[in-house]
Phi, psi and omega in degrees: 000146176288135177294142178289129177255130176259115176271121183250124181232118171280138181233129173215105178053046184254035185299334181288335187235336190299325178299312180296322179297311183291326177297322179295324179290315177304319183286330187254339186282152175258191184282359178251039179225133167243143181245127179239122176250125179253111179276126185267053178060055181292154177248007180253199184267012186297324179296320176301321179292316183298320183295348178273358181249154181281067179231165175268124181252128174243128183249124176279149184278348174207160182290120185232359175099161186296325181298312180296321178296318177296314181298321179295318176297320179295319180296330182262012181269162177239359182284157174281339181233137176255139172228113181267134172214174187253162184289350176249026177239146181249128178290135177271156186303323186265358189296316182297318179296322179293321179296314178301314181297320181292319179295318179296325183284319191261345175088180190268002174256036185225138171257121186253133184239152169238195185210185175281151167296149178301324177260129181282175176288319183263138180284169179126150185301309187289330177291316180293319177303311186292322183292317176294317179305310182292314180302316183293310186286331177287336182253358183298324178244057185298329181288335181212070181292148177281333180204166174241124182282145184284356177283351175198076185234127180235143172194166179300134186294317180295321179294322178298316182296327179290337181283342186093352175079195181288151181292127184284330183236089187210173179299140177300147174065359180247004184297326178288332176291313176301317179301313180297314181296320180294319181289324179295321177295334180269006173109002176281151171266146172254125181233128176257124176249102184299342181283338177281111186224150169234151181261123188266150173251113184263314186057043183268143160236189182301312181298315183290326178295314180291320179298320177297320178298315179298312185296312182293320179297321180302307184286325180294321179294318178300315179294318182295322177294320177294319183275355178059040177224042184301327182263010183292151175273089194237085174056232182290343170267055188281163175295329178300314179293320181296321176295320179297318178296316178297319177297317179297320178291322177296317177298323179294319178297315180299316178299321177295319179293324179294318177295320182287325185255340183075009183273101182293342180295341178291336187292342177300336183291333185295307177296329177294317178292318181294320180295316178297320178295322178298320177297316180297324182261023184298329178294318177295319178299318176300321178295319175300317184291315183299323185267321188248351180091178187297310182296317179298316181302318180297311183291318182294318178293323176299319177295315180300319186277352182236274186298316180296318181296321179292326176294319177297318178298320180297315177298320178297322178297317176298317182296319178296315180297316180295322180298315186275333184258343179268000000 
């Protein structure tokens, strides 16, 4: 018999996406799947939408965060396997079968991860950029991932309960990183299966893309300073991105020196730095090209190496300041 899989989804004001997410589960799930949505005291119409689907709805009495919502869903589940995804993600037709196969292969002392599809659900330059960016960096070290993201995380239900679950009082968006690191220290294996995918809905424009970069970099930097792994090659907080931020700042310094001194000979450093950074990020550039084509790859890498890098640097500066002064 197929093991029962419990799909756990935290919901907080996700009326724009939760309907599509649940419809994808209804379309792809078999009879050995239960879906549990934990509403984190939403103030929009998302609960009304959830109630139109054949899922179990649990409502928290106050807003307590995604970690508590996930842990609540896990405590109230009946499946042998838990699969965590987000309210803005769509289940793919083959994902459940792939999760079952991965859990059977790797055993109950393993945290199994998936990633985003290279192409997102919603069209647009910034949505496609972000989906490829996440897919590439989360799978770049598939053999030895540093963490497993909660947007596609599977593990044995009994083992999850023994771990204590996700941290309830922790930095936003980093709870799955802490969870992964804690479990690895206690003897669990982290396994990334690039074939396990969910399709994300971003709804990004330039402002939202940069705001997302600042926010994630801010919290990630605070956590990395606490964890003493600031320079680690860690998924989307990869060394490639860190080198790109450094390259962008170096080019900015060279430009400032040129303006201050008038020495045009300094400008040779800019293409040298940019070229070296492109070589380091050649895998990401190939990912941009494979999914979006030549023009998209050119524009996406230009955005990544300039505006996006400066946004990450801004978030890191906030994170450093908060770490040392708070």
